[in-house]
N, C-alpha and C positions, 0 to 999 in steps of 0.2 A: 181272810187270808189264811190260805193253807200252807203248811210247811211239810216239805217232804224230807225224809231222812235220806241223806245220801251215804252210799257205801263205797268203799275204796276197792279199786280193780286193778290187775295188772293184765295187759293185753300184749300178746306177741304177735306181730303181723309179719308175713313173708311177702316181700314186694317183688313185683315182676314188672320190669319196664321194657320187655322185648318189643320192638316196633314202635315204641313210643318216644316222644322227644322230650318228656318230662323228666327232670332230674329227680332223685331220691328225695331231696330236700322239698320239692315241689309236691311230690307224692305224700309225704309226712305232712306238709301243711294241709292237704286235703282231707287226710285222715282226722287231724285235729280238728278241722271244720265239722266233719261228721260227728265227732265226740260232742262238739258244743251243740250241735244241732238236736242231740237227745238230752239235753240239759246236764251235760257233763262238764267237768273242769279238769283240764290237763295239768298234772303237777310236775311231771317229769318225762323226758324223751331220752332214750339211750339206743343208739345204732350199735348192733352187736356184729356187723360186717356180714360179709358173703360167706356162707357155709354150704357144703355139699350135703344133699340129701342121703340118708341111710338107705332109704328105699325110693328109687326115681318112678314117678307115675308117668313123667312125659319125658321121652328121650331127648327132646330139643331143650329140656330145662333140668340138667342135673345139679343145680344148685342155686340159690338166690339170697337176696339180702334179707337179714332179720333185723326187725327193729322192735323194741320194747317201750311201751308206754303206760306211765302210772296215771290213773285219772279217778275221780269220783262222780258217781251218777246214782239217780234213783234207781230202786230194784228192777225198774222196767227198761233201764238203760241198755244192758249188755244185749238183750233180744232184738231191741230196736237197732242197736248199732250193728249187729251181725246182719240184719235185714237190709240195711243201707249199704253196707260193704260187700253184700253178695252181688249187687249190680255193678261194683266196681271192678274192672278187669285188672287193675295194677295191683290189687290186693289178692295174692294167690291164695293165702291161708290165714285164718284168724283163730287165735287161742285165747280165751278170756278165763282169768280166774279171779276169785275173790280173795282179797288180801286181809 
């Protein structure tokens, strides 16, 4: 039996639900499932609300909803999570930090 050391992370997600029928709560639940799929454990979720971007990259999206999630995962977790979320069109950007 191998024990893996889990590290604590804080992830900030920018969510984009344009053209989707999913609510932000449903999108957050999907992100939580992705974290669990990479052997992570979610400890806290905080919705930071809608904010405008300092530099707009898409004229049709001048701002979006920010969500911060605290979780613990193995050292390979953040890379695997970024790869899973890269395919998810409702997550516009992902920022991961070690806490």
